[in-house]
N, C-alpha and C positions, 0 to 999 in steps of 0.2 A: 504493499499499500504506499505509494509515493505521494508526498504532499503536492507536487506539481500536477500529477495526474488527477488527484482529487479536486484540486482547485479548478482545473480546466473542465472537469466533469460538472462541478457545481455551477460554474459560469454557464455552461451549455444548457443544463437541465432546469436550474432554478432561477437564473437571471435572464438569459436570452429566451428561455422557454417558459417564462413565468405565466401563471394562470390567475384569473381573478379569484379573490378569496371571500366573496360575500355577495348578497343580493344588491343589485344596482351598481356593481363594480365592473370595470372593463380594463383589459390590458391592451395597450396600443404600441405598435412598432412604427416609430416615425422619426425621420431625420436623424438616424444614428443613435436613438435611445429606445429603451423599453420602459414605459411608464404605466403606473396604476392609478386609476381615477375612480372615485366612488363617492358615497355620501360623506358628510362632514365628520361622522364618527368613524369612518373607515380609515385605513392607512392610505395616504395619498403621496405619491412621489415617483422618483426615477430609480429603477432597479438596476439598470445596466446602461452603459454608454460605450460607444466605440468612436471616439472623436480624435481629432488631431489639432495641432496648433492653429490651423487655418479655419477650422469649423467651430471650435469649442465655444467662443464667445457668442456667436450667432445662435447656436443651438441652446445655450443657456438662456439667452433672452427669450427664445421661443417658448421654453418650458415655463418661464415666469409668466409670460402672456397667457399661456394655456390655463394655468391654475388661477391666475388673477381673474381671468374672465369667469371662471367657475366659482370664484369667491372662496377658494380653498387654500389654507396653508398647506405646505407640502415639504417633503424631505428629499434631498438628493443623497442616495446611499453610495458613498464613495469608497472604493476598495483600493488597497495599497498598490495594486498593479494596474489600475486603470490609467488610461492615457487621455491627454498628454500628461507629462510628469507634474506640471504645475496646475493641474485642474483644480485642486483645492484652493490655490491662491486666486484663480479666476472666479471661483464660486464666492469666495469672500468679497472680492471686488464688486461682484454683482449684487451683494446684499445678503448673502447667506451667512448663518452663524454656525460654526462647527460645534458639535456637542462632544461628549467624552468618546474617544476612540475605543473600539473593542477589538477582540481577536477572533477571527473566524477559525474554529476548530472542528475536527470531525474524527469519528472513530467508527470501526466496524461494530454494528449493533450487536451481533451475536457474540462478539469477543468480550463485551462488557459483563461485569458480574450480574448473574441472574437475580440474585437476592442480596440486599444489604439490610442488616438487622435494623429495626426501628427502635427508638428509645422506648423504655417500658411505659405502657399506657397510651401509646400513640397508635392510631390506625389510619390507613389510607382509604379514602372513599372516592369513587368515581363521580364526576360532576355531570349530571344529566338533566338538570332542570334549573329554574330560575333561582331557587334557594341555594343551590350549589354554586351558581355563578356569583351570587352575592357574597358567598364566603371567599371565593377566589379574589373578588374585588377588594374585600376587607383586608385579606392578607397582603395583597399588592400595595395597597395604600399605607398600611402600617409598616411594611418592609421597606418601601422606597420613598415614602413621603410625598407621593404624587396623586393627583386626581385620576382615578382609573375608571371613571364611569364609561368612557368611550371603549375601553377594553372590554368592559362588561357587555355593552351593546353588541360589539363585534362577536364575542363568544356566543351570545344568545342567538345571533343571526346564523352562525355556522352550525350550532346544534340543531336549529330548526330546519335549515335548508340543505345542509350537507354534513350530517353527523358522522359519516364514515371518514371524513377528512380531518377531523379534529377530536382529540380526547383530552380531558382535563382531569386533574386529581387534586384533592385537598387532603392535607394531613391534619387530623383532629386529635387534640389532647383533652380528655374529659369533656368532649363535645365542643371545644374551642378550636377554631381554625388557626393553625400556627405556621403552616407552610402550604404552598400551592404551586402548580406548574401546569403547563399544557404541552401537547405534542401535536404538531402540524404534519399531517401525512400528505405527501404529494404523489397522487396516483400516476403510474406510468414512469416514475423516476426511481433512482437508486437511493434517494434521500428522504429522511423525515427530519423535522426541525424541532429542537428543544427550545421552548420559549417561556419567559415569564417566571422562571424559578426564583422564588423569594421565600424567605423565612423571617418571621418576626423577631425582634430583639428579645433576648432571653432564651431563645431556642436555637440560636446559631452555635455552630461548632459541635453539634451533637449527632451529626450524621444524616440529618434530614435531606440536605441537598443531594448527597450521594445516593440516598435511597430513592429520591424522586427521579434522578438520572437513570438509575438501574431499572426502575419500574417502567419508565417510558421507553427505554431502549429495548426492553423485552417485548413490549407491544409492537414497536417498529419492526423488530426482527420477525415476530410471529405474523405480521401483516405483509412480509415480503420485501421490506426495505433493507438494503445492505448497510447503509451508513446512516448515522445520526450526526447532525451538525448543530453548532450553537455559536451565537455571537457572544463571546465570553468577556465579562467585565474583569478587571484586575483581581477582584476577590475570588472569582470562580476559576480562573485560569489554572492556578496550582492544583486545585482539586481535580480538575478535568485531566490535566497532564498525568497525574498519578493513576488515574483510571485508564489511561492509554490513548487519550485524544492527541491528535497531531495538530500543529499550527499550520494553517494554509496561507493566511494573509491577514491584514488588518482591515477593519471597516469603520468608517466614521460617518455619522449622520450629519448632513449639512441642512439646517432648517431654514425655511423662508416663510415669513409672515406676510400675508397679503394685506 
């Protein structure tokens, strides 16, 4: 499993071959970019670009016009190997704000531990309804300190319209949600994505993150996906490396407010 091969496969299947991920959403291949556009609570932004120094500024301006016309803030998801090499500088000059960089990592799903022991008194519960989604949102807001209402709406949309493409899980301690995560399954590809893994303060460092990675990787492997990928924050990267994940590249969200 070579990182270069995995990165190229990821680009081909999940970026250039991206699919819409909710009702009212569409993926467009236009002018050297692949972009996702949907309702205000959806993820909106540029997933892939193949630009050069001569086209980059014009294409950046065109994407700003597209989302501004729709009245949607959006994100340009820039990867470390994207071209031109100064694309990040060009995005900043056009009014984008870079957020914290993350590391794209991947591992063979079947090679990851099938079971990681949970702390005593903790159980995992599949999220299948609105009550479960509320628990996921609660964990996300407590763990990351952000408004996660849009995440909740997106998860409800997916569970209602495409339940085979997403699965979410919450860890409960005496009935209290203390950790949660979701798995995005990409039909027809080798990949499944690990997203939203968060644990509330007081329960960190007790193996819940590793347990949720293992739980989701097992589902991905059982559903026929060879690899699991994650956009890893600095806090997650050491844990994932110990589990066997490889580093493929970096990824930085560039946000634009219309």
